[in-house]
mmCIF file as gemmi writes it, N, C-alpha and C atoms, coordinates in Angstrom:
data_model
loop_
_atom_site.group_PDB
_atom_site.id
_atom_site.type_symbol
_atom_site.label_atom_id
_atom_site.label_alt_id
_atom_site.label_comp_id
_atom_site.label_asym_id
_atom_site.label_entity_id
_atom_site.label_seq_id
_atom_site.pdbx_PDB_ins_code
_atom_site.Cartn_x
_atom_site.Cartn_y
_atom_site.Cartn_z
_atom_site.occupancy
_atom_site.B_iso_or_equiv
_atom_site.pdbx_formal_charge
_atom_site.auth_seq_id
_atom_site.auth_asym_id
_atom_site.pdbx_PDB_model_num
ATOM 1 N N . MET Axp A 1 ? 0.918 -1.382 0.066 1 0 ? 1 A 1
ATOM 2 C CA . MET Axp A 1 ? -0.039 0.05 0.031 1 0 ? 1 A 1
ATOM 3 C C . MET Axp A 1 ? 1.137 1.316 0.021 1 0 ? 1 A 1
ATOM 4 N N . ASP Axp A 2 ? 0.565 2.484 -0.762 1 0 ? 2 A 1
ATOM 5 C CA . ASP Axp A 2 ? 1.235 3.584 -0.913 1 0 ? 2 A 1
ATOM 6 C C . ASP Axp A 2 ? 0.635 4.627 0.067 1 0 ? 2 A 1
ATOM 7 N N . GLY Axp A 3 ? -0.335 4.405 0.581 1 0 ? 3 A 1
ATOM 8 C CA . GLY Axp A 3 ? -0.753 5.712 1.662 1 0 ? 3 A 1
ATOM 9 C C . GLY Axp A 3 ? -1.184 6.999 1.14 1 0 ? 3 A 1
ATOM 10 N N . LYS Axp A 4 ? -1.797 6.544 -0.215 1 0 ? 4 A 1
ATOM 11 C CA . LYS Axp A 4 ? -2.784 7.704 -1.041 1 0 ? 4 A 1
ATOM 12 C C . LYS Axp A 4 ? -4.198 7.609 -0.398 1 0 ? 4 A 1
ATOM 13 N N . ASN Axp A 5 ? -4.741 6.758 0.113 1 0 ? 5 A 1
ATOM 14 C CA . ASN Axp A 5 ? -6.108 6.582 0.42 1 0 ? 5 A 1
ATOM 15 C C . ASN Axp A 5 ? -5.968 6.716 1.821 1 0 ? 5 A 1
ATOM 16 N N . ARG Axp A 6 ? -6.931 7.388 2.576 1 0 ? 6 A 1
ATOM 17 C CA . ARG Axp A 6 ? -6.933 7.966 3.96 1 0 ? 6 A 1
ATOM 18 C C . ARG Axp A 6 ? -7.327 6.591 4.674 1 0 ? 6 A 1
ATOM 19 N N . SER Axp A 7 ? -8.125 5.797 4.037 1 0 ? 7 A 1
ATOM 20 C CA . SER Axp A 7 ? -8.864 4.693 4.642 1 0 ? 7 A 1
ATOM 21 C C . SER Axp A 7 ? -7.687 3.575 5.182 1 0 ? 7 A 1
ATOM 22 N N . ASP Axp A 8 ? -6.526 3.747 4.325 1 0 ? 8 A 1
ATOM 23 C CA . ASP Axp A 8 ? -5.374 2.528 4.648 1 0 ? 8 A 1
ATOM 24 C C . ASP Axp A 8 ? -4.632 3.298 5.765 1 0 ? 8 A 1
ATOM 25 N N . VAL Axp A 9 ? -4.84 4.464 6.257 1 0 ? 9 A 1
ATOM 26 C CA . VAL Axp A 9 ? -3.575 4.629 7.177 1 0 ? 9 A 1
ATOM 27 C C . VAL Axp A 9 ? -4.826 4.952 8.226 1 0 ? 9 A 1
ATOM 28 N N . LYS Axp A 10 ? -4.013 4.341 9.567 1 0 ? 10 A 1
ATOM 29 C CA . LYS Axp A 10 ? -4.665 4.565 10.722 1 0 ? 10 A 1
ATOM 30 C C . LYS Axp A 10 ? -3.502 4.853 11.823 1 0 ? 10 A 1
ATOM 31 N N . PRO Axp A 11 ? -3.93 5.772 12.916 1 0 ? 11 A 1
ATOM 32 C CA . PRO Axp A 11 ? -3.082 6.002 14.035 1 0 ? 11 A 1
ATOM 33 C C . PRO Axp A 11 ? -2.193 4.428 14.34 1 0 ? 11 A 1
ATOM 34 N N . GLY Axp A 12 ? -1.097 4.602 14.805 1 0 ? 12 A 1
ATOM 35 C CA . GLY Axp A 12 ? -0.39 3.342 15.288 1 0 ? 12 A 1
ATOM 36 C C . GLY Axp A 12 ? 0.372 2.472 14.428 1 0 ? 12 A 1
ATOM 37 N N . LEU Axp A 13 ? -0.144 2.712 13.176 1 0 ? 13 A 1
ATOM 38 C CA . LEU Axp A 13 ? 0.453 2.288 12.112 1 0 ? 13 A 1
ATOM 39 C C . LEU Axp A 13 ? 2.249 2.667 11.816 1 0 ? 13 A 1
ATOM 40 N N . LYS Axp A 14 ? 3.029 1.895 11.336 1 0 ? 14 A 1
ATOM 41 C CA . LYS Axp A 14 ? 4.394 2.16 10.854 1 0 ? 14 A 1
ATOM 42 C C . LYS Axp A 14 ? 4.251 2.488 9.677 1 0 ? 14 A 1
ATOM 43 N N . VAL Axp A 15 ? 5.1 3.677 9.453 1 0 ? 15 A 1
ATOM 44 C CA . VAL Axp A 15 ? 4.918 4.186 7.803 1 0 ? 15 A 1
ATOM 45 C C . VAL Axp A 15 ? 6.402 4.575 7.403 1 0 ? 15 A 1
ATOM 46 N N . ALA Axp A 16 ? 6.607 4.826 6.169 1 0 ? 16 A 1
ATOM 47 C CA . ALA Axp A 16 ? 7.795 5.805 5.851 1 0 ? 16 A 1
ATOM 48 C C . ALA Axp A 16 ? 7.053 6.893 5.25 1 0 ? 16 A 1
ATOM 49 N N . VAL Axp A 17 ? 7.563 8.016 5.473 1 0 ? 17 A 1
ATOM 50 C CA . VAL Axp A 17 ? 6.969 9.237 5.162 1 0 ? 17 A 1
ATOM 51 C C . VAL Axp A 17 ? 8.021 10.125 4.383 1 0 ? 17 A 1
ATOM 52 N N . ILE Axp A 18 ? 7.712 11.071 3.702 1 0 ? 18 A 1
ATOM 53 C CA . ILE Axp A 18 ? 8.811 11.811 3.075 1 0 ? 18 A 1
ATOM 54 C C . ILE Axp A 18 ? 8.381 13.337 3.679 1 0 ? 18 A 1
ATOM 55 N N . LEU Axp A 19 ? 9.44 13.837 4.373 1 0 ? 19 A 1
ATOM 56 C CA . LEU Axp A 19 ? 9.246 15.018 5.138 1 0 ? 19 A 1
ATOM 57 C C . LEU Axp A 19 ? 9.434 16.367 4.231 1 0 ? 19 A 1
ATOM 58 N N . LYS Axp A 20 ? 8.752 17.376 4.321 1 0 ? 20 A 1
ATOM 59 C CA . LYS Axp A 20 ? 8.542 18.843 3.338 1 0 ? 20 A 1
ATOM 60 C C . LYS Axp A 20 ? 10.197 19.176 2.984 1 0 ? 20 A 1
ATOM 61 N N . LYS Axp A 21 ? 11.111 18.985 3.887 1 0 ? 21 A 1
ATOM 62 C CA . LYS Axp A 21 ? 12.663 19.311 3.811 1 0 ? 21 A 1
ATOM 63 C C . LYS Axp A 21 ? 13.072 18.17 2.697 1 0 ? 21 A 1
ATOM 64 N N . ASP Axp A 22 ? 12.659 16.966 2.836 1 0 ? 22 A 1
ATOM 65 C CA . ASP Axp A 22 ? 13.119 15.971 1.758 1 0 ? 22 A 1
ATOM 66 C C . ASP Axp A 22 ? 12.346 15.851 0.585 1 0 ? 22 A 1
ATOM 67 N N . GLN Axp A 23 ? 11.6 16.682 0.467 1 0 ? 23 A 1
ATOM 68 C CA . GLN Axp A 23 ? 10.845 16.073 -0.938 1 0 ? 23 A 1
ATOM 69 C C . GLN Axp A 23 ? 11.673 16.193 -2.291 1 0 ? 23 A 1
ATOM 70 N N . ARG Axp A 24 ? 12.384 17.094 -2.485 1 0 ? 24 A 1
ATOM 71 C CA . ARG Axp A 24 ? 13.369 17.008 -3.474 1 0 ? 24 A 1
ATOM 72 C C . ARG Axp A 24 ? 14.558 15.91 -3.571 1 0 ? 24 A 1
ATOM 73 N N . SER Axp A 25 ? 14.791 15.724 -2.455 1 0 ? 25 A 1
ATOM 74 C CA . SER Axp A 25 ? 15.832 14.598 -2.475 1 0 ? 25 A 1
ATOM 75 C C . SER Axp A 25 ? 15.113 13.006 -2.458 1 0 ? 25 A 1
ATOM 76 N N . GLY Axp A 26 ? 13.871 12.867 -1.836 1 0 ? 26 A 1
ATOM 77 C CA . GLY Axp A 26 ? 12.859 11.668 -1.539 1 0 ? 26 A 1
ATOM 78 C C . GLY Axp A 26 ? 13.604 10.932 -0.541 1 0 ? 26 A 1
ATOM 79 N N . VAL Axp A 27 ? 14.184 11.568 0.552 1 0 ? 27 A 1
ATOM 80 C CA . VAL Axp A 27 ? 14.64 10.698 1.379 1 0 ? 27 A 1
ATOM 81 C C . VAL Axp A 27 ? 13.462 10.296 2.544 1 0 ? 27 A 1
ATOM 82 N N . LYS Axp A 28 ? 13.325 9.206 2.826 1 0 ? 28 A 1
ATOM 83 C CA . LYS Axp A 28 ? 12.174 8.54 3.364 1 0 ? 28 A 1
ATOM 84 C C . LYS Axp A 28 ? 12.743 8.578 5.332 1 0 ? 28 A 1
ATOM 85 N N . THR Axp A 29 ? 11.605 8.802 5.977 1 0 ? 29 A 1
ATOM 86 C CA . THR Axp A 29 ? 11.532 8.856 7.529 1 0 ? 29 A 1
ATOM 87 C C . THR Axp A 29 ? 10.53 7.935 7.851 1 0 ? 29 A 1
ATOM 88 N N . GLU Axp A 30 ? 11.164 6.909 8.627 1 0 ? 30 A 1
ATOM 89 C CA . GLU Axp A 30 ? 10.31 5.775 9.337 1 0 ? 30 A 1
ATOM 90 C C . GLU Axp A 30 ? 9.73 6.201 10.832 1 0 ? 30 A 1
ATOM 91 N N . GLY Axp A 31 ? 8.228 6.066 10.76 1 0 ? 31 A 1
ATOM 92 C CA . GLY Axp A 31 ? 8.031 6.43 12.077 1 0 ? 31 A 1
ATOM 93 C C . GLY Axp A 31 ? 6.325 5.899 12.336 1 0 ? 31 A 1
ATOM 94 N N . VAL Axp A 32 ? 5.708 6.101 13.509 1 0 ? 32 A 1
ATOM 95 C CA . VAL Axp A 32 ? 4.553 5.661 13.895 1 0 ? 32 A 1
ATOM 96 C C . VAL Axp A 32 ? 3.558 6.53 13.861 1 0 ? 32 A 1
ATOM 97 N N . VAL Axp A 33 ? 2.333 6.453 13.036 1 0 ? 33 A 1
ATOM 98 C CA . VAL Axp A 33 ? 1.313 7.686 12.835 1 0 ? 33 A 1
ATOM 99 C C . VAL Axp A 33 ? 0.702 8.107 14.233 1 0 ? 33 A 1
ATOM 100 N N . LYS Axp A 34 ? 0.601 9.273 14.541 1 0 ? 34 A 1
ATOM 101 C CA . LYS Axp A 34 ? 0.108 9.641 15.446 1 0 ? 34 A 1
ATOM 102 C C . LYS Axp A 34 ? -1.14 10.38 15.477 1 0 ? 34 A 1
ATOM 103 N N . ASP Axp A 35 ? -1.218 11.389 14.398 1 0 ? 35 A 1
ATOM 104 C CA . ASP Axp A 35 ? -2.559 11.896 13.739 1 0 ? 35 A 1
ATOM 105 C C . ASP Axp A 35 ? -2.504 12.04 12.115 1 0 ? 35 A 1
ATOM 106 N N . LEU Axp A 36 ? -3.718 12.126 11.858 1 0 ? 36 A 1
ATOM 107 C CA . LEU Axp A 36 ? -4.253 12.011 10.154 1 0 ? 36 A 1
ATOM 108 C C . LEU Axp A 36 ? -4.344 13.558 9.961 1 0 ? 36 A 1
ATOM 109 N N . LEU Axp A 37 ? -3.438 14.293 9.157 1 0 ? 37 A 1
ATOM 110 C CA . LEU Axp A 37 ? -3.595 15.819 8.847 1 0 ? 37 A 1
ATOM 111 C C . LEU Axp A 37 ? -4.732 15.975 7.531 1 0 ? 37 A 1
ATOM 112 N N . THR Axp A 38 ? -4.465 15.156 6.886 1 0 ? 38 A 1
ATOM 113 C CA . THR Axp A 38 ? -5.347 15.168 5.56 1 0 ? 38 A 1
ATOM 114 C C . THR Axp A 38 ? -6.698 14.904 5.584 1 0 ? 38 A 1
ATOM 115 N N . ASN Axp A 39 ? -7.589 15.883 5.386 1 0 ? 39 A 1
ATOM 116 C CA . ASN Axp A 39 ? -9.269 15.387 5.449 1 0 ? 39 A 1
ATOM 117 C C . ASN Axp A 39 ? -9.543 14.761 4.494 1 0 ? 39 A 1
ATOM 118 N N . SER Axp A 40 ? -9.103 14.862 3.183 1 0 ? 40 A 1
ATOM 119 C CA . SER Axp A 40 ? -9.696 14.122 1.857 1 0 ? 40 A 1
ATOM 120 C C . SER Axp A 40 ? -9.691 12.598 1.785 1 0 ? 40 A 1
ATOM 121 N N . SER Axp A 41 ? -10.304 11.903 1.476 1 0 ? 41 A 1
ATOM 122 C CA . SER Axp A 41 ? -10.099 10.687 1.335 1 0 ? 41 A 1
ATOM 123 C C . SER Axp A 41 ? -8.815 9.842 0.295 1 0 ? 41 A 1
ATOM 124 N N . PHE Axp A 42 ? -8.385 10.765 -0.522 1 0 ? 42 A 1
ATOM 125 C CA . PHE Axp A 42 ? -7.417 10.635 -1.444 1 0 ? 42 A 1
ATOM 126 C C . PHE Axp A 42 ? -6.532 11.765 -1.718 1 0 ? 42 A 1
ATOM 127 N N . HIS Axp A 43 ? -5.316 11.399 -1.608 1 0 ? 43 A 1
ATOM 128 C CA . HIS Axp A 43 ? -4.311 12.824 -1.972 1 0 ? 43 A 1
ATOM 129 C C . HIS Axp A 43 ? -3.097 11.672 -3.087 1 0 ? 43 A 1
ATOM 130 N N . PRO Axp A 44 ? -3.018 12.449 -4.112 1 0 ? 44 A 1
ATOM 131 C CA . PRO Axp A 44 ? -2.295 12.162 -4.958 1 0 ? 44 A 1
ATOM 132 C C . PRO Axp A 44 ? -0.727 11.926 -4.486 1 0 ? 44 A 1
ATOM 133 N N . HIS Axp A 45 ? -0.307 12.651 -3.763 1 0 ? 45 A 1
ATOM 134 C CA . HIS Axp A 45 ? 1.268 12.662 -3.163 1 0 ? 45 A 1
ATOM 135 C C . HIS Axp A 45 ? 1.158 11.787 -1.827 1 0 ? 45 A 1
ATOM 136 N N . GLY Axp A 46 ? 0.141 11.481 -1.335 1 0 ? 46 A 1
ATOM 137 C CA . GLY Axp A 46 ? 0.322 10.785 -0.017 1 0 ? 46 A 1
ATOM 138 C C . GLY Axp A 46 ? -0.585 11.558 1.129 1 0 ? 46 A 1
ATOM 139 N N . ILE Axp A 47 ? -1.194 10.685 1.884 1 0 ? 47 A 1
ATOM 140 C CA . ILE Axp A 47 ? -1.974 11.225 3.119 1 0 ? 47 A 1
ATOM 141 C C . ILE Axp A 47 ? -0.703 11.908 4.125 1 0 ? 47 A 1
ATOM 142 N N . LYS Axp A 48 ? -1.153 13.157 4.551 1 0 ? 48 A 1
ATOM 143 C CA . LYS Axp A 48 ? -0.097 14.125 5.434 1 0 ? 48 A 1
ATOM 144 C C . LYS Axp A 48 ? -0.337 13.388 6.877 1 0 ? 48 A 1
ATOM 145 N N . VAL Axp A 49 ? 0.445 13.173 7.472 1 0 ? 49 A 1
ATOM 146 C CA . VAL Axp A 49 ? 0.419 12.676 9.038 1 0 ? 49 A 1
ATOM 147 C C . VAL Axp A 49 ? 1.442 13.176 9.821 1 0 ? 49 A 1
ATOM 148 N N . ARG Axp A 50 ? 1.088 13.429 11.125 1 0 ? 50 A 1
ATOM 149 C CA . ARG Axp A 50 ? 2.038 13.737 12.153 1 0 ? 50 A 1
ATOM 150 C C . ARG Axp A 50 ? 2.665 12.362 12.651 1 0 ? 50 A 1
ATOM 151 N N . LEU Axp A 51 ? 3.74 12.146 12.884 1 0 ? 51 A 1
ATOM 152 C CA . LEU Axp A 51 ? 4.349 11.251 13.59 1 0 ? 51 A 1
ATOM 153 C C . LEU Axp A 51 ? 4.297 11.394 15.234 1 0 ? 51 A 1
ATOM 154 N N . GLU Axp A 52 ? 4.538 10.113 15.855 1 0 ? 52 A 1
ATOM 155 C CA . GLU Axp A 52 ? 4.904 10.292 17.459 1 0 ? 52 A 1
ATOM 156 C C . GLU Axp A 52 ? 5.838 11.12 17.883 1 0 ? 52 A 1
ATOM 157 N N . ASP Axp A 53 ? 6.934 11.341 17.106 1 0 ? 53 A 1
ATOM 158 C CA . ASP Axp A 53 ? 8.202 12 17.413 1 0 ? 53 A 1
ATOM 159 C C . ASP Axp A 53 ? 7.819 13.442 16.876 1 0 ? 53 A 1
ATOM 160 N N . GLY Axp A 54 ? 6.492 13.727 16.486 1 0 ? 54 A 1
ATOM 161 C CA . GLY Axp A 54 ? 6.12 15.265 16.101 1 0 ? 54 A 1
ATOM 162 C C . GLY Axp A 54 ? 6.326 15.772 14.679 1 0 ? 54 A 1
ATOM 163 N N . GLN Axp A 55 ? 7.089 14.952 14.047 1 0 ? 55 A 1
ATOM 164 C CA . GLN Axp A 55 ? 7.457 15.158 12.432 1 0 ? 55 A 1
ATOM 165 C C . GLN Axp A 55 ? 6.198 15.187 11.798 1 0 ? 55 A 1
ATOM 166 N N . VAL Axp A 56 ? 5.942 16.155 10.586 1 0 ? 56 A 1
ATOM 167 C CA . VAL Axp A 56 ? 5.005 16.005 9.715 1 0 ? 56 A 1
ATOM 168 C C . VAL Axp A 56 ? 5.311 15.402 8.181 1 0 ? 56 A 1
ATOM 169 N N . GLY Axp A 57 ? 4.843 14.761 7.812 1 0 ? 57 A 1
ATOM 170 C CA . GLY Axp A 57 ? 5.096 14.221 6.181 1 0 ? 57 A 1
ATOM 171 C C . GLY Axp A 57 ? 4.26 13.649 5.623 1 0 ? 57 A 1
ATOM 172 N N . ARG Axp A 58 ? 4.243 13.091 4.506 1 0 ? 58 A 1
ATOM 173 C CA . ARG Axp A 58 ? 3.269 12.389 3.765 1 0 ? 58 A 1
ATOM 174 C C . ARG Axp A 58 ? 3.513 11.36 3.342 1 0 ? 58 A 1
ATOM 175 N N . VAL Axp A 59 ? 2.877 10.056 3.589 1 0 ? 59 A 1
ATOM 176 C CA . VAL Axp A 59 ? 2.939 8.567 3.608 1 0 ? 59 A 1
ATOM 177 C C . VAL Axp A 59 ? 3.358 8.348 2.131 1 0 ? 59 A 1
ATOM 178 N N . CYS Axp A 60 ? 4.681 7.496 2.027 1 0 ? 60 A 1
ATOM 179 C CA . CYS Axp A 60 ? 5.016 7.037 0.815 1 0 ? 60 A 1
ATOM 180 C C . CYS Axp A 60 ? 4.647 5.687 0.63 1 0 ? 60 A 1
ATOM 181 N N . GLU Axp A 61 ? 4.734 5.183 1.928 1 0 ? 61 A 1
ATOM 182 C CA . GLU Axp A 61 ? 4.616 3.634 2.123 1 0 ? 61 A 1
ATOM 183 C C . GLU Axp A 61 ? 4.487 3.081 3.558 1 0 ? 61 A 1
ATOM 184 N N . ILE Axp A 62 ? 3.303 2.26 3.589 1 0 ? 62 A 1
ATOM 185 C CA . ILE Axp A 62 ? 2.832 1.809 4.587 1 0 ? 62 A 1
ATOM 186 C C . ILE Axp A 62 ? 3.66 0.444 4.858 1 0 ? 62 A 1
ATOM 187 N N . LEU Axp A 63 ? 4.558 0.21 6.036 1 0 ? 63 A 1
ATOM 188 C CA . LEU Axp A 63 ? 5.475 -0.614 6.371 1 0 ? 63 A 1
ATOM 189 C C . LEU Axp A 63 ? 4.63 -1.684 7.224 1 0 ? 63 A 1
ATOM 190 N N . GLN Axp A 64 ? 3.625 -1.542 7.826 1 0 ? 64 A 1
ATOM 191 C CA . GLN Axp A 64 ? 3.138 -2.609 8.755 1 0 ? 64 A 1
ATOM 192 C C . GLN Axp A 64 ? 1.69 -2.37 9.013 1 0 ? 64 A 1
């Protein structure tokens, strides 16, 4: 799953996100979802989430 559908992303899931500062380089950051920040059911660049450590990024891959 690639994290573009809001229904696939839930708090507590381990995901890989791309942070705003890493969008050009595509560096992935792993973490656990705390909050979903995108309200729409689909986003072409990935659902925006806040990780438990406070970082915000778009989900590019669901790991667990």
